[in-house]
C-alpha positions in Angstrom: -109.3 58.1 -39.6 -111.8 60.2 -37.7 -113.8 59.7 -34.5 -116.8 58.8 -36.7 -114.7 56.0 -38.3 -113.8 54.6 -34.9 -117.5 54.8 -33.9 -118.4 52.9 -37.0 -115.8 50.2 -36.2 -117.1 49.9 -32.7 -120.6 49.5 -34.1 -119.4 46.7 -36.4 -117.6 45.0 -33.6 -120.9 45.1 -31.6 -122.7 43.5 -34.5 -120.1 40.8 -34.6 -120.7 40.0 -31.0 -124.4 39.6 -31.6 -123.6 37.3 -34.5 -121.3 35.2 -32.3 -124.0 34.9 -29.6 -126.5 33.7 -32.2 -128.7 36.8 -32.0 -128.4 37.5 -35.7 -128.5 35.3 -38.7 -124.9 33.9 -39.1 -125.6 32.7 -42.6 -125.9 36.2 -43.8 -122.5 37.1 -42.3 -120.4 34.1 -43.2 -117.0 35.8 -42.8 -117.2 37.1 -39.2 -113.6 36.2 -38.3 -112.2 37.7 -41.5 -114.2 40.9 -41.0 -113.0 41.2 -37.4 -109.4 40.6 -38.3 -109.6 43.2 -41.0 -111.1 45.8 -38.6 -108.4 45.0 -36.0 -105.7 45.3 -38.6 -107.1 48.6 -39.8 -107.1 49.9 -36.2 -103.5 48.8 -35.7 -102.3 50.3 -38.9 -103.9 53.6 -37.9 -102.3 53.5 -34.5 -98.9 52.9 -36.1 -99.4 55.7 -38.5 -100.5 58.1 -35.7 -97.4 57.1 -33.6 -95.2 57.6 -36.7 -96.6 61.1 -37.3 -96.1 62.1 -33.6 -92.5 61.0 -33.6 -91.4 62.2 -37.1 -93.5 65.2 -38.0 
């Protein structure tokens, strides 16, 4: 993942916060928790991969 990918993820998280606060139409984003969990899992997997690469390559 690149810095741009991380920036995009941060933007998506910011959108999710607006949704949670009722500032955006929740009906159009019905899977907020699922999307957030997917993003967090993606970040964790990337961190694990980067740590693996540092240790073994």
